[in-house]
N, C-alpha and C positions, 0 to 999 in steps of 0.2 A: 504494500500500500504506500503510495507516495505521500509526501508531506502535505500536499494540497488536499488529497483525499482524506487524510486524517483531520485536517482543519474543517472540511465540509462535514465530516461525521460528527465532530465535536459541536459544530454549529447546530446541526439537526438535533443532537442530544440536548443541548441547552434550550432550544426552542420547545422541545417536548416537555422538559422539566417546567418551563415557564407556563405552558398551557395547563399543567396539572395543579397549579397553585389556585387555591380557592379565593374567597372574598378577602379583601385587604383594606386597611385604612392607613393613612399617613399619621404621623404624630406619636406622642408618648402616652402610654397608659399608666396611670398612677392610682394607687389606693391611699387616700388620706384619712386621717382621723381628726375629727373636729369636736368642739363643744358647742352645743346649741344655745346656751345662755339661759335656759330655764333653771330656776334655782333648785327645784326638787328632782331634776333629771338624773339618771344614773351616770351621765357623762361628767357631772361635777364630782363624782366619787371615784373617778379614775377609769371608767369604762366608756371611752369615747365612741361616738358614732363614726362609722366608716362611710366614705363616699368614693366612688370611682369616677375618674375624669379622664378625658382624652384631650390633650393639648396639641394643637397643630398651627401651622402658619397659613394664612390666606392673604394674598396681596401684601405681604410684608408685615402683617399684623398677627399677633398671637391670639388665637381663639381657643376657648375651652368649652367642651361639651360634657355635661354630666351624664353618666350612664348608670343604669340600675345595677346595684351590687351583684345581682344574679347573673348579669352579663359581663362581669369583669373578666372571666376566663376567656369568653368569646372575643372580647375586645383585644385582649393580649394575643390571642392566636392570630387574629386578623392583622394586628400590628407586626407580628413576627413574619407573617406571610409577605407583607410589603417589604420588610428588610431582606428577606430571601429573594424576592423578585428583583430588588435593586442589585443585589450581588450577582444574580444570574445574568441580568441585563448588562452589567459591567463586563462580566466574563465574555458574554456573547459579542459585545462590541469589540473587545480585544481580539477575538478570533476573526471577526469580520475584517478588522483592519489588517490583520496578517494576510487574509485572503486577498485583499486589495493590493498588498505589497508583492505577493508572489506571482509568478507567471503561470 
């Protein structure tokens, strides 16, 4: 197998991996603990409330979306999908640039 054929095979492989990635979101997913401010709430006794949020950039501004705690794992998974997609896309670009350089 020639070097060019190996590059084409790698390009096809990376494209197939990208196609298999499911839903994705950009941004960071965090789980924060907060105190609500009610005087008799359990959070004043050291048991804080937890909130899940996704922080991302839109037109240069930071935006935050609050997500139901039950969907925290899903949001994390989708965020990781995006990071994986970005890595695969970078690798795919490098392979394609090599293909453009070779005869």
